[in-house]
C-alpha positions as CSV (number, residue, x, y, z in Angstrom):
1,M,18.4,256.6,-67.8
2,T,19.2,259.9,-69.5
3,A,16.8,261.0,-72.3
4,Y,18.4,261.8,-75.6
5,V,18.0,265.3,-77.2
6,G,19.5,265.9,-80.6
7,S,19.8,264.9,-84.2
8,G,20.5,268.4,-85.4
9,P,23.0,271.2,-85.3
10,Y,22.1,272.5,-81.8
11,C,24.9,270.7,-80.0
12,Y,25.3,272.9,-76.9
13,A,21.6,273.6,-76.5
14,S,20.8,269.9,-76.9
15,T,23.5,268.9,-74.4
16,L,22.3,271.5,-71.9
17,A,18.7,270.2,-72.2
18,T,20.0,266.6,-71.9
19,V,22.0,267.2,-68.8
20,A,19.4,269.4,-67.1
21,G,16.8,266.6,-67.6
22,R,13.9,269.0,-67.2
23,G,12.3,268.5,-70.6
24,W,13.5,271.9,-72.0
25,P,12.9,272.0,-75.7
26,A,16.2,272.5,-77.5
27,A,14.6,275.3,-79.5
28,V,13.8,277.2,-76.3
29,V,17.3,276.7,-75.0
30,E,18.8,277.9,-78.3
31,T,16.6,281.0,-78.3
32,L,17.6,281.8,-74.7
33,T,21.3,281.7,-75.7
34,G,20.8,284.7,-77.9
35,S,22.3,283.1,-81.0
36,A,19.5,284.1,-83.4
37,F,20.1,287.8,-83.0
38,G,23.0,288.9,-85.2
39,Y,25.8,288.1,-87.6
40,Q,29.6,288.0,-87.3
41,L,32.6,287.1,-89.3
42,Y,34.9,285.0,-87.1
43,D,38.3,284.1,-88.3
44,G,37.2,284.7,-91.8
45,V,34.1,282.5,-91.6
46,P,30.5,283.8,-91.7
47,Y,28.3,282.9,-88.7
48,F,24.8,284.1,-88.2
49,D,25.1,284.8,-84.5
50,P,25.7,288.1,-82.8
51,A,29.0,290.0,-82.9
52,G,31.0,289.0,-79.9
53,W,28.8,286.0,-79.1
54,D,30.1,282.4,-78.6
55,P,28.5,279.2,-77.4
56,D,30.0,279.5,-73.9
57,L,28.5,282.9,-73.4
58,G,25.2,281.6,-74.8
59,V,25.1,278.7,-72.4
60,D,25.8,281.1,-69.5
61,Q,23.0,283.3,-70.6
62,A,20.5,280.5,-71.0
63,L,21.3,279.1,-67.6
64,D,21.0,282.6,-66.0
65,L,17.6,283.2,-67.6
66,F,16.3,279.8,-66.4
67,G,17.6,280.7,-62.9
68,W,20.2,277.9,-63.0
69,T,23.9,277.9,-62.4
70,S,26.9,275.7,-63.3
71,E,30.5,275.3,-62.5
72,R,32.8,275.4,-65.5
73,R,36.1,273.5,-65.1
74,T,39.2,273.4,-67.2
75,Y,42.4,271.4,-66.7
76,D,46.1,271.5,-67.5
77,D,46.4,268.0,-68.8
78,G,44.2,265.3,-70.2
79,E,44.8,262.6,-67.7
80,T,43.7,264.8,-64.8
81,A,40.7,266.0,-66.8
82,Y,39.7,262.4,-67.7
83,R,40.1,261.2,-64.1
84,D,37.8,264.0,-62.9
85,L,35.3,263.3,-65.7
86,T,35.2,259.7,-64.7
87,A,34.3,260.5,-61.1
88,L,31.7,263.2,-62.1
89,A,30.0,260.9,-64.6
90,A,29.5,258.3,-61.9
91,D,27.1,260.7,-60.3
92,G,25.2,261.7,-63.4
93,P,25.5,263.1,-66.9
94,V,28.2,265.6,-67.6
95,F,28.2,268.6,-70.0
96,V,31.5,268.4,-72.0
97,G,32.8,270.7,-74.6
98,P,33.8,272.3,-76.8
99,L,35.6,269.4,-78.4
100,E,37.1,269.1,-81.9
101,M,34.3,267.6,-84.0
102,G,36.7,266.2,-86.6
103,L,38.4,264.0,-84.0
104,L,35.2,262.4,-82.8
105,L,35.9,259.2,-84.6
106,H,32.4,257.6,-84.1
107,Q,31.1,260.2,-86.6
108,P,31.6,259.7,-90.4
109,G,34.1,262.0,-92.1
110,P,37.7,263.0,-91.9
111,D,39.7,262.0,-88.8
112,R,41.5,265.3,-88.6
113,P,40.9,268.7,-86.8
114,L,38.4,270.8,-88.7
115,G,38.3,273.8,-86.3
116,A,34.6,272.8,-85.7
117,D,33.4,272.9,-82.1
118,H,31.1,270.3,-80.6
119,F,29.4,269.5,-77.3
120,V,28.3,266.1,-75.8
121,T,26.7,264.6,-72.8
122,V,29.1,262.1,-71.1
123,L,27.1,259.3,-69.5
124,A,30.0,257.2,-68.2
125,A,33.8,257.0,-68.5
126,D,36.3,254.3,-67.5
127,A,39.8,253.1,-68.3
128,E,38.6,251.9,-71.7
129,G,36.6,254.8,-73.0
130,V,33.6,257.2,-72.9
131,L,29.9,256.5,-73.4
132,M,28.0,259.6,-74.5
133,H,24.9,261.1,-76.0
134,D,26.2,263.0,-79.1
135,P,23.5,265.4,-80.2
136,E,24.7,265.2,-83.8
137,G,22.6,262.0,-84.1
138,F,24.5,259.4,-82.1
139,P,22.8,258.4,-78.8
140,Y,24.9,256.0,-76.7
141,A,28.0,256.6,-78.8
142,W,31.3,255.1,-77.5
143,L,34.8,256.3,-78.1
144,P,38.1,255.0,-76.8
145,K,39.7,257.0,-74.0
146,D,42.7,258.2,-76.0
147,A,40.5,259.3,-79.0
148,F,38.2,261.2,-76.7
149,I,41.1,263.0,-74.9
150,A,42.5,264.0,-78.3
151,A,39.2,265.5,-79.4
152,W,38.9,267.3,-76.0
153,A,42.5,268.6,-76.2
154,S,42.3,270.1,-79.6
155,P,42.1,273.9,-79.4
156,I,38.9,275.7,-80.3
157,A,39.4,279.4,-81.0
158,Y,36.9,281.0,-78.7
159,C,37.4,278.5,-75.8
160,V,38.9,279.7,-72.6
161,G,41.0,277.0,-71.0
162,R,41.7,273.4,-72.0
163,F,39.5,270.3,-71.4
164,P,36.4,272.2,-70.6
165,L,33.4,270.7,-68.9
166,R,30.4,271.9,-66.7
167,T,29.3,270.3,-63.6
168,A,26.9,271.2,-60.7
169,I,24.2,272.3,-63.3
170,R,21.4,273.1,-61.0
171,P,18.5,275.5,-60.2
172,V,19.1,278.4,-57.8
173,A,16.0,280.5,-58.5
174,A,14.3,278.5,-61.2
175,A,12.1,280.4,-63.7
176,G,9.6,278.8,-66.0
177,V,10.0,278.7,-69.7
178,E,7.6,281.6,-70.4
179,A,9.3,283.8,-67.8
180,A,12.8,283.0,-69.1
181,L,11.7,283.8,-72.7
182,A,10.2,287.1,-71.6
183,A,13.4,288.0,-69.7
184,S,15.4,287.2,-72.8
185,L,13.9,289.9,-75.0
186,P,15.9,292.8,-73.6
187,R,19.1,290.8,-74.0
188,A,18.1,289.9,-77.5
189,A,17.7,293.6,-78.3
190,V,21.2,294.3,-77.0
191,W,22.8,291.5,-79.1
192,A,20.9,292.7,-82.2
193,A,21.7,296.4,-81.7
194,A,25.5,295.9,-82.1
195,P,26.5,297.9,-85.2
196,E,28.9,295.1,-86.3
197,N,25.9,292.9,-87.1
198,A,24.6,295.1,-89.9
199,A,28.0,296.2,-91.1
200,G,29.0,292.5,-91.4
201,L,25.9,291.5,-93.3
202,R,26.5,294.4,-95.8
203,D,30.1,293.2,-96.2
204,L,28.9,289.6,-96.9
205,A,26.4,290.9,-99.4
206,G,29.1,292.8,-101.2
207,R,31.5,289.8,-101.2
208,A,28.7,287.5,-102.4
209,A,28.0,289.9,-105.4
210,A,31.7,289.8,-106.3
211,G,31.9,286.0,-105.9
212,L,32.7,284.1,-102.7
213,D,35.6,281.7,-102.5
214,D,35.0,278.0,-102.2
215,E,35.7,277.7,-98.5
216,V,33.2,280.4,-97.5
217,T,30.6,279.0,-100.0
218,T,31.1,275.5,-98.4
219,V,30.6,276.8,-94.9
220,L,27.5,278.7,-95.8
221,A,26.0,275.8,-97.7
222,D,26.9,273.0,-95.3
223,F,26.5,274.8,-91.9
224,S,26.0,278.5,-91.4
225,L,22.8,279.1,-93.5
226,R,20.9,276.0,-92.4
227,L,21.8,276.7,-88.7
228,A,20.8,280.3,-89.1
229,A,17.5,279.4,-90.6
230,R,16.7,277.0,-87.8
231,R,17.7,279.4,-85.1
232,R,15.5,282.1,-86.5
233,V,12.4,280.0,-87.2
234,D,12.7,278.5,-83.7
235,A,13.1,281.9,-82.1
236,A,10.1,283.1,-84.0
237,Q,8.0,280.2,-82.9
238,T,9.0,280.4,-79.2
239,L,8.7,284.2,-79.0
240,R,5.5,284.8,-81.0
241,P,3.2,284.7,-78.0
242,L,5.4,287.5,-76.4
243,D,6.3,289.6,-79.3
244,A,4.4,288.9,-82.6
245,P,6.2,291.7,-84.6
246,L,9.6,290.4,-83.6
247,A,8.5,286.8,-84.6
248,G,7.4,288.2,-88.0
249,L,10.8,289.8,-88.5
250,L,12.6,286.6,-87.6
251,D,10.3,284.6,-90.0
252,R,11.0,287.1,-92.8
């Protein structure tokens, strides 16, 4: 039995916590990814994570800070990828993503690509379909094979390779949560120090004063701002025992 972690916008952090099975709080994993320490405009869309950061880099960083490792695999075609996924899932939960969220048909909403990335824990796969823990709020969700492959195949801008998954997620020199958080502080400072963060925020402020277009306003209201607020409040809470002034800044 694989415990479910989710019901919020931390898809890759929740998926990593689920697959690792060590009781890592999703808030701690998200903080260790470094996502709370910056701002970037990516493909015209405002995201409150550091310039040059993406979820795959964040997952790599969190694993490294915990003293864990993983093997990231990609594939040339969906059938080969699905066959490998089926075999891997027979041995335990598999970290899969990014996938195209708009094509995950068990979720309500449009059945078309949105350019929105998502990560899930695959629990089992066979010729009929995939059983998964979807951290968006769908434990034990099921999707037909062809629908899952379509969501997996749809390109995500930052993703390197097609049909990505991670396997062999395991400790090599395991660190405790407190040690991992302490080791994350210098990395957080590097992410936050990039000049593009401040320049981008000033640009967004200027655009907001002049009036943002509907697409940017929708992204801010429906996704970016609420995710940014959660990232920062969670980072403040987890880092407060180590750096109270930093926690105060994040809260503010």
